[in-house]
C-alpha positions in Angstrom: 77.8 -7.0 -125.8 79.6 -3.4 -125.8 79.8 -2.6 -122.0 78.7 0.7 -121.2 81.9 1.0 -118.6 84.4 -0.2 -121.7 83.0 2.6 -123.8 82.6 5.4 -121.3 85.6 4.9 -119.2 85.7 4.5 -115.4 85.4 8.2 -115.3 82.2 8.6 -118.0 80.7 5.5 -115.5 80.7 7.9 -112.4 78.6 10.8 -114.2 75.3 8.2 -115.1 75.8 6.7 -111.5 76.6 9.3 -109.0 80.0 9.9 -107.2 79.6 6.2 -104.6 83.4 6.9 -104.0 86.0 9.6 -104.6 88.1 9.8 -107.9 92.0 8.5 -107.0 94.7 9.9 -108.9 97.0 7.0 -110.3 99.2 5.7 -107.2 102.8 5.0 -107.7 103.1 1.0 -107.5 105.7 1.6 -104.9 103.3 3.6 -102.8 100.6 1.1 -102.7 98.8 0.8 -99.5 98.2 -2.9 -98.2 95.2 -4.9 -99.6 92.4 -5.0 -97.7 90.9 -8.5 -97.3 88.0 -7.5 -100.4 90.6 -6.6 -102.6 93.0 -9.1 -101.7 90.0 -11.6 -102.4 89.2 -10.3 -106.0 91.8 -8.6 -107.5 95.6 -8.9 -107.8 97.9 -5.6 -107.7 100.3 -4.9 -110.2 103.0 -2.7 -111.5 102.0 -1.1 -114.9 104.8 1.2 -115.7 105.5 2.1 -112.5 101.6 2.7 -111.9 99.5 1.0 -109.8 96.9 -1.1 -111.2 94.4 -3.7 -109.9 94.1 -6.8 -112.1 90.7 -9.0 -111.2 90.7 -12.4 -110.3 88.0 -14.9 -108.8 84.6 -14.3 -109.0 85.0 -10.7 -109.8 87.0 -11.9 -113.1 84.2 -14.9 -113.7 81.5 -11.9 -113.7 83.2 -9.3 -116.1 84.7 -12.4 -118.2 82.6 -13.9 -121.1 79.9 -15.4 -121.5 79.2 -12.6 -118.4 80.7 -9.6 -119.4 78.9 -7.6 -116.4 79.9 -4.3 -115.4 77.5 -1.7 -114.9 73.9 -3.4 -115.0 72.9 -6.5 -114.1 70.0 -6.2 -116.2 72.4 -6.8 -119.4 74.0 -9.8 -118.8 73.6 -13.4 -117.8 73.8 -13.6 -114.1 70.3 -11.7 -114.0 68.5 -14.5 -115.1 70.2 -17.1 -113.0 69.4 -14.6 -109.9 65.8 -14.2 -110.6 65.4 -17.4 -111.7 66.6 -18.5 -108.4 69.8 -20.5 -109.5 72.4 -17.8 -109.0 76.2 -19.2 -108.3 76.5 -18.8 -104.3 79.8 -17.2 -105.0 78.5 -14.4 -107.0 75.8 -14.0 -104.5 78.7 -13.6 -102.1 81.2 -11.5 -104.3 77.8 -8.9 -104.5 77.5 -8.8 -100.8 81.6 -7.9 -100.9 81.0 -5.4 -103.4 78.8 -3.5 -101.0 81.1 -3.3 -98.0 81.7 0.3 -97.0 85.7 1.2 -96.5 86.6 2.5 -93.3 87.3 6.3 -92.8 86.0 9.5 -93.5 85.9 9.4 -97.3 82.8 7.6 -98.4 83.7 4.6 -100.2 83.6 1.0 -100.8 86.3 -1.8 -99.6 86.7 -3.2 -102.8 87.6 -0.2 -105.1 91.2 0.1 -106.5 93.1 2.6 -105.1 94.8 3.1 -108.6 91.5 4.7 -109.8 90.7 4.2 -113.2 93.2 1.4 -113.2 90.8 -1.2 -111.5 87.2 -2.2 -110.9 85.0 0.9 -109.9 81.5 1.8 -109.6 80.0 -1.9 -109.2 77.9 -1.4 -106.5 75.1 -0.8 -108.1 75.2 -4.3 -110.3 75.8 -5.6 -106.9 72.5 -4.5 -105.4 70.5 -5.4 -108.5 72.1 -9.2 -107.7 71.3 -9.5 -104.1 67.9 -8.2 -104.9 67.0 -10.4 -107.9 68.3 -13.6 -106.2 66.6 -12.7 -102.7 69.6 -13.1 -101.0 68.3 -11.9 -97.5 71.1 -13.5 -95.9 73.0 -10.3 -96.9 69.9 -8.0 -96.1 72.7 -6.1 -93.4 74.6 -5.1 -96.1 71.4 -3.4 -97.7 70.3 -2.2 -94.4 73.5 -0.4 -93.6 73.6 1.8 -97.3 69.7 2.7 -96.5 70.7 4.3 -92.8 70.1 7.6 -92.2 73.6 8.7 -91.8 75.2 6.6 -94.8 72.5 8.0 -97.0 74.1 11.8 -96.5 77.6 10.4 -97.9 75.6 7.2 -100.6 74.5 9.6 -103.3 73.1 8.7 -107.3 70.1 8.6 -108.2 70.6 5.0 -110.2 72.1 3.7 -107.0 69.2 4.6 -104.7 67.0 3.0 -107.1 68.6 -0.1 -107.0 68.8 0.2 -103.3 65.0 0.3 -103.2 64.0 -2.4 -105.4 66.6 -4.7 -103.7 65.2 -4.1 -100.3 61.7 -4.5 -101.7 62.5 -7.9 -103.3 63.3 -9.4 -100.1 59.7 -9.8 -99.5 56.9 -9.4 -96.9 59.2 -11.4 -93.8 61.2 -8.7 -93.8 59.1 -6.0 -93.4 59.9 -4.7 -90.0 63.5 -4.2 -90.7 63.0 -2.5 -94.7 59.9 -0.3 -93.5 62.6 2.2 -91.5 65.0 2.2 -94.6 62.0 2.8 -96.9 61.3 6.0 -95.0 64.9 6.9 -94.8 65.4 7.1 -98.5 61.8 8.4 -98.9 63.2 11.7 -96.5 66.9 11.6 -98.2 68.0 15.1 -99.6 67.9 14.3 -103.4 67.4 16.2 -106.7 66.0 13.1 -108.7 63.4 11.6 -107.3 62.1 8.6 -108.9 63.5 6.0 -106.2 61.6 8.1 -103.6 58.1 6.6 -106.0 59.2 3.3 -105.5 60.1 3.8 -101.9 57.1 5.5 -101.4 55.0 2.2 -103.5 56.8 -0.4 -100.8 55.4 2.0 -97.8 52.2 1.4 -98.9 52.5 -1.8 -99.9 53.5 -2.8 -96.2 51.0 -0.6 -94.8 53.2 2.0 -93.1 52.0 5.5 -92.2 56.0 6.5 -91.9 56.1 9.2 -94.7 52.7 10.3 -94.6 53.6 13.8 -93.0 56.6 13.8 -95.5 54.1 14.0 -98.5 51.6 16.3 -96.9 54.4 18.5 -96.3 55.4 18.8 -100.0 52.0 19.3 -101.7 51.7 21.9 -99.1 54.5 24.0 -99.9 54.4 22.6 -103.6 58.1 21.1 -103.4 59.6 18.2 -105.1 56.5 18.6 -107.7 58.0 15.3 -109.9 57.0 13.2 -106.7 53.3 14.6 -106.2 51.6 12.1 -107.8 53.2 9.4 -105.6 52.8 11.1 -102.8 49.0 11.9 -103.7 48.5 7.8 -104.6 50.7 7.0 -101.1 48.3 9.1 -99.1 44.9 7.7 -100.8 46.1 4.4 -100.2 46.8 4.9 -96.2 43.6 6.6 -96.0 45.1 9.7 -94.6 42.0 12.2 -94.0 44.0 14.8 -93.0 45.0 14.8 -96.4 41.8 15.7 -97.7 42.1 19.7 -97.9 45.1 19.5 -99.6 44.6 16.7 -101.9 41.1 19.1 -103.2 43.6 22.1 -103.7 46.1 19.6 -105.8 43.2 18.4 -107.9 43.3 20.4 -111.0 47.2 19.6 -111.0 47.1 16.0 -110.5 43.5 14.9 -111.5 43.7 11.7 -111.8 46.2 10.5 -108.8 43.7 12.9 -106.4 40.4 11.3 -107.6 41.5 8.0 -106.8 42.8 9.1 -103.9 39.7 10.9 -102.7 37.6 8.2 -103.4 39.6 5.5 -101.0 40.2 8.0 -98.2 36.1 7.6 -98.5 35.7 11.7 -97.2 32.0 12.6 -98.3 33.5 16.5 -98.4 35.0 15.0 -101.7 31.7 14.1 -103.3 31.1 18.0 -105.0 34.5 18.6 -106.7 34.0 15.5 -108.5 30.2 15.3 -109.4 31.5 18.8 -110.8 34.3 17.1 -112.8 32.1 14.8 -114.3 29.5 16.7 -115.1 31.6 19.1 -116.9 33.6 16.8 -118.9 31.5 13.7 -119.2 32.6 10.4 -118.0 34.8 9.3 -121.3 37.3 11.2 -119.4 36.6 11.0 -115.9 36.7 7.3 -115.7 39.0 7.7 -112.1 36.1 10.0 -110.7 33.7 7.6 -111.7 35.1 5.1 -109.7 35.5 7.3 -106.7 32.2 8.4 -106.8 31.2 4.9 -106.0 33.6 4.2 -103.6 32.2 7.5 -101.9 28.5 6.0 -101.6 27.1 7.1 -104.9 27.3 3.5 -106.4 23.1 4.2 -107.2 24.0 6.9 -109.9 27.5 5.8 -111.1 28.0 2.3 -110.9 25.9 1.8 -114.2 28.3 4.2 -115.6 31.1 2.5 -114.4 29.5 -0.9 -115.7 29.2 0.7 -119.2 33.0 1.9 -119.1 34.1 -1.7 -118.4 32.0 -3.0 -121.7 33.8 -0.3 -123.8 31.1 1.5 -124.0 30.4 5.6 -123.2 27.7 6.6 -121.2 25.9 9.5 -122.1 26.6 12.7 -120.8 23.6 15.0 -119.4 23.5 17.1 -122.0 23.4 14.1 -124.7 20.6 12.5 -122.4 18.4 15.3 -123.1 19.4 15.8 -126.5 18.2 12.1 -127.0 15.1 12.3 -125.2 14.7 15.6 -127.7 15.7 13.9 -131.0 13.1 10.9 -130.2 10.1 13.6 -128.8 10.2 15.2 -132.0 10.0 12.3 -134.2 6.5 12.0 -135.4 6.0 9.2 -137.4 6.8 6.0 -136.4 9.3 5.1 -139.0 11.0 8.9 -137.8 11.2 7.7 -134.0 12.7 4.2 -135.1 15.4 6.3 -136.9 15.8 8.3 -134.1 16.4 5.6 -131.6 18.6 3.7 -134.0 20.9 6.7 -134.1 21.3 6.8 -130.4 21.5 2.9 -129.8 24.3 2.9 -132.4 26.0 5.8 -130.9 25.0 4.2 -126.9 26.5 0.8 -128.3 30.0 1.5 -129.6 32.7 -0.4 -128.3 36.4 1.1 -127.5 38.5 -1.4 -126.0 41.1 1.6 -124.8 38.2 3.3 -122.9 37.9 -0.7 -121.5 41.3 -0.7 -120.6 41.2 2.6 -118.6 38.2 1.1 -116.7 39.6 -2.4 -115.7 42.7 -0.6 -114.3 40.7 2.0 -112.1 38.0 -1.2 -111.2 41.0 -2.3 -109.3 40.1 0.4 -106.6 36.9 -0.3 -106.3 36.4 -1.1 -102.0 32.7 -2.0 -101.6 32.0 -5.4 -101.6 29.1 -5.6 -103.8 30.3 -3.2 -106.0 33.4 -5.6 -106.5 31.0 -8.1 -107.2 29.2 -6.3 -109.7 32.3 -5.0 -111.8 33.9 -9.0 -111.5 30.7 -10.2 -113.3 31.4 -7.6 -116.2 34.9 -8.1 -116.2 34.2 -12.0 -116.4 32.4 -11.7 -119.2 35.0 -9.1 -120.9 37.7 -11.7 -120.5 36.0 -14.2 -122.4 36.2 -12.3 -125.6 38.4 -13.2 -128.0 38.3 -10.4 -130.9 41.6 -9.3 -131.9 40.9 -5.8 -132.6 39.8 -5.7 -129.1 42.3 -7.2 -127.2 43.2 -4.5 -124.8 39.7 -5.1 -123.4 39.7 -8.8 -122.6 43.8 -8.5 -121.3 43.0 -6.0 -119.1 40.1 -7.7 -117.9 42.2 -10.9 -117.3 44.5 -8.4 -115.3 41.9 -7.2 -113.4 40.6 -10.4 -112.1 43.8 -11.9 -111.9 44.7 -9.0 -109.1 41.9 -10.2 -107.1 42.7 -13.8 -107.4 40.6 -15.3 -110.1 41.9 -18.6 -110.8 41.0 -18.6 -114.6 42.0 -15.4 -115.1 45.5 -15.8 -113.7 46.3 -19.0 -115.9 44.6 -16.8 -119.0 47.4 -14.2 -118.0 50.4 -16.7 -117.9 49.7 -18.0 -120.9 49.1 -14.2 -122.2 52.9 -13.5 -121.3 54.1 -15.8 -124.1 51.5 -14.9 -126.4 52.7 -14.7 -130.1 51.8 -11.1 -130.6 54.2 -8.7 -129.6 52.0 -5.8 -128.2 50.1 -8.4 -125.9 53.2 -9.8 -124.4 54.6 -6.1 -124.0 50.9 -5.0 -122.0 51.3 -7.7 -119.9 54.5 -7.9 -118.7 54.3 -4.1 -118.2 51.0 -5.0 -115.8 53.0 -7.8 -113.7 54.3 -6.2 -110.6 53.4 -2.4 -111.2 53.9 0.4 -109.0 54.6 4.3 -109.2 57.3 3.8 -111.4 54.9 2.4 -114.4 52.2 5.1 -114.9 49.0 3.8 -116.8 49.9 0.1 -115.3 47.1 -2.2 -113.5 47.1 -1.6 -109.6 49.7 -2.9 -107.9 49.5 -6.8 -106.5 49.4 -8.7 -110.1 51.8 -11.0 -109.3 51.0 -14.5 -108.6 53.4 -17.6 -108.6 52.2 -18.8 -111.9 53.4 -15.9 -113.9 57.6 -16.7 -112.8 57.8 -19.9 -115.1 56.4 -18.0 -118.0 58.2 -14.6 -117.4 61.5 -16.4 -117.5 60.8 -18.1 -120.6 60.2 -14.8 -122.0 63.4 -13.5 -120.5 65.2 -16.5 -122.6 63.3 -15.7 -125.6 63.2 -11.6 -126.4 65.6 -10.4 -128.3 64.0 -6.8 -127.3 66.3 -5.7 -124.5 63.8 -3.3 -123.1 61.0 -6.2 -122.8 63.8 -8.6 -121.2 64.6 -5.9 -118.4 60.7 -5.5 -117.7 60.6 -9.2 -117.6 63.3 -9.2 -115.1 61.6 -6.8 -112.8 58.0 -8.4 -113.3 60.0 -11.8 -112.2 61.6 -10.1 -109.0 58.6 -8.5 -108.0 56.7 -12.1 -108.1 59.1 -13.6 -106.1 58.9 -11.0 -103.8 55.1 -11.6 -102.9 56.3 -14.9 -101.2 
């Protein structure tokens, strides 16, 4: 494995990660400062041609040496698997915590950093946050909370580092909710140019049923600022049932159609019905699955629930225009044979099955709120989950995922097996869905994270040569563990 750090050099790595510590000119060895306790633990100061260099030792040398070869991204090396599997060496967990100790002084930096600048380890804090989060090393939660304080976030920059921090906080699990929620709120409100980490923080606030970012998201939508964050803000406001957001959401409908439709349905304000029905009438049910579910949630189930049940079967409900054309064609037929032919033509049209459509409907049905509606959808999904036609795999895979999210034991068992399915497309689809959040657009709703998935996910991490899939399986395994 080629280390990104070795290829780019420490200075190039800084450009990727953001400047978490000031760049240091080479220090003459004769002017080397005394080692602090963290430096003394993990490196020796050595004289290289009169200049100070830092030679790693102990657990840091173990981390960076074979077979670990860990430099910047823990996902790319062996300890990541050990961490999500619950077998991380306690010494490495301690190392990760030590790498996050902030150095004293006015200039922000970490205590481990080599005073010799490029002549020693730097930019390891992201890897350390990954390690603590994957391992659920909550004995070191205070290190993460310090980095997520409002004061520290004014200095602790770098979108990648903040992204690692958000995930690590969420991976600690619900028992630390009271400590983590204020930290997530700080991250949402922190100044930043790259906003992906805020999407994940909003997911966490929704998961922990916190309204801490409602005012912030309303302001972003009203002012039009931070446009890349708008879909996540819309989703968050919907999950928090923020009725004050309805006028703002209606104003944003055309720009963020699917997210707004879903949010309006969750909030449950009848003021949204007219706009949603107009969209369905204009576009037809095929492209308006979120609107159909939203209208069911808004009390229009008598009209729209039959449409949703057809969509779950992968069938396209006829639009009002098509319904009129169907009646006209059948009425025009004078002879029995002609009438039969017209009826068969429309029956064929209505009976076509599209597994992509069924996939979209299964994903969206996860947001149904009424008990009777959930029961009706569940009955269809249970039928779809038993289909085995390989050509329609997206239909039955997502039927099982949707059922698993609602705690269906048979579906949970099926999904656990699908994680190791021989078909690569199926493996990827399932692993992508497990633990999905706002940073995984189009994936099944948050909550597909049963403990039964952990062992097959670990097996997938061990077996796959696909770097991207291994990374996704690592993240999914961490999310599964975070629900404990």
